[in-house]
Phi, psi and omega in degrees: 000133180296147180302329182266003185283143177267332182225136170275171176301320180296321178300313183295315181296323177295317182290328185275343186305120178075014184245176180247128172262133181258126178271113181258089181222156174227140183287164173306136178092348179278136176293348178279353184284070180218137182305320181296322179290319177297323178295320178294321177297320178296320177298317178297319179297319178297317179297330181281349179106012177301151182259354179188169179231139172250131186221151185252119173094147182302323182296314179292320178301314181296318180295320180289317179303328183288341187237352178231155180256007181281157172300132181251121174274118178263133169233160178224100181282108187236078178292342177288336177271313179213113184290345181254300180267076192255359178275105180048066191278346186223165177297326179295325177291325174296315182300320179296323178291318178297317179299325181284345177115012178296138179272335172209161180238149174247138180233155170290114180249025175288169180263018179290152178299146177253162188275358174094359180273359180217216178296151182290333180203176183297320181299320179294320179295318178300318177297319178297317180297316180299323179288321184276327184227073181303132178088352179290121179295139182237130173254131179260116174275117184234170180241349181205175185293319181302316179294321179295318178295317179298320179294320178298316178298324180287347172108020177288165180266332185220141173247130183236147183272019188312319190261008176300126179090356185245009184241355186263356180093341178267180179284139177291166178292176182279338184224183181294154182272082182294327179296320179292320177304309181297319181295319179292323177300320183280333191266343183210173191253011178265149177302141181256123175258125182273129179211144176119109172066035172274118185243345184222155174301326180298323178293324176297314178300318180298323179296318178295326181293335179261009170112005179299141176281321177208167180231134174259129176237131182238276187309317184295343180250315193248350181265083183299324180298314179296320180294318179297317179299323180297313182287319179297318181296329181294332182259347185295131176083000181272148179275128178273127180279000000 
């Protein structure tokens, strides 16, 4: 465990077992894309009983860290570094998150080609992180079982289904990938965090039933713009009686 760390991997896994992590992010173009607003969302999630927060970028991580005591998962979406493998793609992006106060970091651990500005592959990046930040918990965002097993072998602490449905070029499914959750639980020995397209409490329960250690919910809780579009779209063009 790093001397400056607030939580070890064991601490985080113990706190997260059977709980919900809330992803406090806003897409490009949303008026909610401000650190102060993300921090307020994180406070609301903490009051609701969330066991952790997932946040994008050092500014949001720092703002959230200042107002909540939950473990904060830091990611850094950097399409300017790598337009494909853009979730925390380099050691420098990890370092910025650690400096901002992230308790663990999540990286793209898919097997897709990288653009060459950082580590050659996910395993190499994991090795770099272990060398630079001993004890820093690492979450591997994967899209399939092979990637999850490879990430576990490379030494991550958590395997997450975050990228299921987002790497093949087609449209993702309508709901969470319960089959991948179950397959990852069976295929490797790291706790599996379910993430991606959770829209209802029933889907969260279903993830736990197939072995998820924790569940991350984002858009359905914190993306007000997406939710407003959903409701507005349902009524658009309809005739009022």
